[in-house]
N, C-alpha and C positions, 0 to 999 in steps of 0.2 A: 717934529718928531715921531717914526713908525711906531706903534704901540700895538705890539701882539695880545690880544685878550684871550686869557684861557680858563677855563673852568672847569673842575674837579668834583665828582657826583659820587657819591656812594657811602659805603658805609668805614669803620673803623681801619680796613686797609688803607682807603685813600684817605681817611684822615690823619695817617701816619704811626699809628701805634705800634709800639715796637722801637720807631728810630726817632730817640729824646732829640729835641730841638736843642744847640746850645745855650738858647737864653729860657729854656722853659718848653713847654706844651711837647707837640709833636709836629717833627717836619714829614717825612714819608716821602715815597717815591714819585709822586706829583710835583713837589717843589725841588726833588734832584733833577725831574726831566724837565723844568723849566728853565732850570739855571742854563740847561745845554741848548735850549732854542734862542739865547737872547742874542748871537750875533747876527742873527736873521731878521730882528729887528734892532731898532735901538732902545727898548724897553719890553719887558714881559709883565702885565699885571694879570696875577695869580687870584683866584678867587676859588679856597677851595672851603667846597659847602658841604664835605662828608662828615656824617655825624656817626658815631661808634651804634651800631646797634640797627642801624638804616636797613630797610628793607624797600622791595621794588616799589610798594605803595608811598611808602617815604620819600624818596625820591621823586616819584611822579607829583606829587600833592604841595609837598614843601620845598624840595630842593630845585626844581626844574622852572618855577615861577622866579626865582630870583636869579638863575643862570639865565635865563632868558634876557632878562633886564641887563645883564651884563655884556650882552652880544659878543659871545666868544666866537673867537677865529678858529678855536679847538677846544673842546671838551670831551673830558673821558666818564665814562659810566660804565662803572666796577661794581656791582652788585648783584646780590641772589643767595649767597652762603647764606646771610641770617634767615632768608626764607626758610631752608631746608632744615635749618634747625628749630624751626618752631611747629606745633600741632597744627597750628592754621595753615600750613605748607598747602597750595593750591597752584599747580603748574599754569591753570587758563588765567589767575588773576596776573602772576608773575609776568608769562605773556604780553598781555592787554598793559600793563603797566611800562613795562620795558617799549616795546612797541610805541605806546604814545610819547614816550620820552625821546627815544630817538628821530622819530618823525618830525615833533616841532623843533627840534633841535636841527637838524637836517634842513629843515624848510626855510630858516633862515640863513644858509649857508655854511653853518659849522661843521667841521671836519670831527667826526667822533672818533674817539679812541674808546676801545673795547677789548676783554680780556675773557677768556674761558678760565676757571680757577679750581685747586684741587678741591677733591671733595673732604669735608671735615672728619669723616671716619677715618681715612686714610693717614690724615695728621697727627688724629688722636692715638691712631694705633687699635682701635677699637676692636673686640674678638668679632667673627663674621657674622654673626648673627643680625648683631646689632649695625656693623658697618655696611653690611651691604644694601638696607634699605635708604642708609643716606648718602652711598655713592651711586645709587638709581636716582635721587633726586636730583643730586648735584650733575649728574651726567643728562639728565633733563634740560635744567637750568643752563647748562653749557650748550647744547642742542639748539635751544633757542637763541643764544647769544649767536652763535654761529651762523646761524640762518638770517638772524635781524641784522647781522654784521655785514650779511652780503648782500641785504637787502637796500641797505641804506650806505653801501658804498664805506663802511669804515674802516680805520687801520685797526686791524686785529691781531692781539699775540697770543699765541697758544701757551698759556701760562701750565696750565694743567699738564702738560706734556714735556715742562722743561726740565733740564739736568738737573737743576739744581734745586728740586721738589726734596730731593731725599737727603740733602745735603742738612744734617741738623745745625750747623754752623748758621744755615740761613734764616732759623726761626728763634723766635722768643721763646721763654720758659714754658709758655702756655701752649707750645707746639701749634698755634692756630694764627699767629700775628707773625708775620715777617720780623727778624730782628735789621739792625741798619744795613747788615750785608744782604739782607734776603730784598729789603726795598731797593738798596742800589741795584740787585741783578733785576728787578722788575723795569725799573726807570732804564735799563741799559739795552732791555730788550725793547721798548717802546721809541728808544732813541735810534737803535739801528733801523727799523723799520722809517722814521720818519725822516733820517739822514738819508735813505736810499731813496728817498722820492723828494727831497728838496727841501723841507720842513726843518728840519734842524739842521742848522749850521754851526753851532757852537759844538765844545768838545764833551763827549759822554760822560757821564758820572764815572768816577773812579770806582774799582770794584772794590775796592779796599776801604774799610772804616774810617772814618776820621777819630772816630772815639774809642776806647778802649771798651770790651764787652763790658756787662756789667757783672759782678762779681755773682758767685753762687748765692753768698748771704743776702746781696741786694735784689737778687732774682726771687729769693724764699720770701723775701720780706714783701715784695711786691704781688706775689701769688697770695700771699696772708690777707694781705691790706684790701686790694683789688679784685686780683683775678677770680678769689673764692666766690666773690660778689657775683659776677660775670657767669661762673659755674651754675651757681645756687638758681638765679633767676632763669638759666636755661632748663636747668632739671625739674622744677616743679612742673614747666610747660612740657619741656620734649619729651623725659625720660618716660612717663606714662606711654606716652605715643610710640614713642620708641617701643618699649616692651610687646605693644601691640604688633607694630610691624614686626618686628623677631619672632612673635607667636606666628603670626600668619607665615613667615619665611620657614617656620620650621612645618608647617602643615603643607607646604608646597611640593607635592613630590619631583614636579620637574621647575627648578627655579628660574629658565629662561621664558617661563609662563608668564613671571612677575614682570622681568624684563621687556618680554613681548607687550605687555598689556601699557606698562608706562611708555614706550615707544608711540603706540597707538593715538596716547591719551596726548604725546610731546604734539604729536604731528596734527591732530585735528585743533589742539589750541593754535600753533601754528597758522593752521588753515582758515580760521575763524577771524582772525584778524590781517590776515594778507590775502586773502581770498585765493579760490584753486586757480586763478589762471594768472596770477601776479609774481614774481620775484621767485625764490629758490624754494619753495613750497612742493610743486609739482613733484619735485624727485627726492622732497625729505623722506615721506614716508618710506619710499624704497629703500633710502640709506638707511634710516632706524632701523628698520627690520631687517636688514641685511644683516648690523653691526651686533644682533642679539640671536641670528640664526644659528 
């Protein structure tokens, strides 16, 4: 029997938060996608290692060793949003950790799946002075993912630019995690690319949910019992840092100067891990600077 081994690394997005499994727990886009890979092999063995709240360092130190032991043919690496939501955010560390994860997986012949993600400030509809610093961080993480995806020949999905991002039906009550419909949309995007290269021979996940959307009362109860804890944990860490960033935003006469500084920092982080003579890095800084000019 041919067995297709799949590993899913990341945070709550890949864990499946927002898409309840019929028997309890979470299902999520990775499981929906795996079901569409089955006809290519007689069986699919999915190991979902993603954990809510995980950052790039958690994936590199905790999830990667388990994934390598699974010897996956395919492995998804979607992480970085939680890094942008912490006061300890550091694009150098994020870049180093992501590069290490992709390098070790690809060295074993694993095909990587990656995606750029929408920034949390946009999803939460934060006011400009608070949203712009988060958007700048998420943009930097996405640029790193773009460059490393090219370096390691990953199957990449531009989820940050997808049409469904602004559809409220695609999101859970917390506005940060996809609903079942949103998880299906992400799984379908990956399936489209994998079907085009012959990896996915099974049917794509259907776009319509199998389960009825949670009632307003159920969503309110979830936010009151679980969602508020998630918000509170990040507010104690992120809010003071966000206020500091917002103050810096207000003092800056030319907002493009902050964009330019972030672009240069991101390019330097990539050059540090890739080297000036390899991969997509030589043209990266030019592209980054052009994007904010």
